C-alpha positions as CSV (number, residue, x, y, z in Angstrom):
1,M,-0.1,0.0,0.0
2,K,1.6,3.4,-1.0
3,F,0.7,6.7,0.2
4,S,0.9,9.7,-2.1
5,K,1.7,13.3,-0.8
6,E,-2.0,14.3,-1.1
7,D,-2.9,11.4,1.5
8,F,-0.9,13.3,4.1
9,W,-1.3,16.9,2.9
10,P,-4.7,17.7,1.3
11,K,-4.9,20.7,-1.1
12,T,-8.1,22.1,0.3
13,G,-10.7,21.7,3.3
14,K,-10.9,21.7,7.0
15,L,-8.2,19.1,7.4
16,K,-5.6,21.3,5.7
17,K,-6.6,24.3,7.8
18,G,-6.6,22.1,10.9
19,L,-3.0,20.8,10.2
20,I,-1.8,24.4,9.7
21,I,-3.3,25.4,12.9
22,L,-1.9,22.6,14.8
23,A,1.7,23.4,13.4
24,I,1.2,27.0,14.5
25,V,0.3,26.0,18.0
26,V,3.0,23.5,18.4
27,L,5.7,25.7,16.9
28,G,4.4,28.7,19.0
29,A,4.4,26.7,22.3
30,L,8.0,25.5,21.7
31,G,9.2,29.0,20.7
32,I,7.7,30.5,24.0
33,V,9.2,27.7,26.0
34,L,12.6,28.2,24.2
35,V,12.5,31.9,24.8
36,E,11.4,31.6,28.4
37,E,14.0,29.0,29.2
38,Q,17.0,30.8,27.4
39,N,16.5,34.2,28.7
40,D,15.0,33.6,32.0
41,V,12.0,35.6,31.4
42,K,8.2,35.1,31.8
43,L,6.3,36.2,28.8
44,S,3.0,38.1,29.3
45,K,-0.4,36.5,28.4
46,R,-0.4,38.5,25.3
47,V,1.9,36.1,23.6
48,P,-0.6,33.1,23.5
49,M,-3.3,35.3,22.5
50,I,-1.4,36.4,19.5
51,I,-0.9,32.7,18.4
52,A,-4.7,32.3,19.1
53,F,-5.5,35.1,16.7
54,A,-3.2,33.8,14.0
55,C,-5.1,30.4,14.4
56,L,-8.4,32.2,13.9
57,A,-7.1,34.0,11.0
58,V,-6.0,30.8,9.4
59,W,-9.4,29.1,10.1
60,F,-11.4,32.0,8.7
61,Y,-9.2,32.8,5.7
62,N,-11.3,32.0,2.6
63,P,-9.6,33.2,-0.6
64,V,-11.5,34.1,-3.6
65,K,-11.2,31.5,-6.3
66,K,-10.2,33.0,-9.7
67,E,-11.7,31.6,-12.7
68,R,-9.6,30.7,-15.5
69,T,-10.6,32.2,-19.0
């Protein structure tokens, strides 16, 4: 049984948006932890809110489909 690239990464749909949001959340959390551990600072509660707004922006983004003529 062979898997193609499209089996793991769909071109459109909620699954693609969900995977992008998951990547944003995981990378954002790792980045926050890395910055806090390296610099011995505690980031404010605004940083996770920025990540949450980025996730909402990805979820609600709906590009206009161009018709080929």
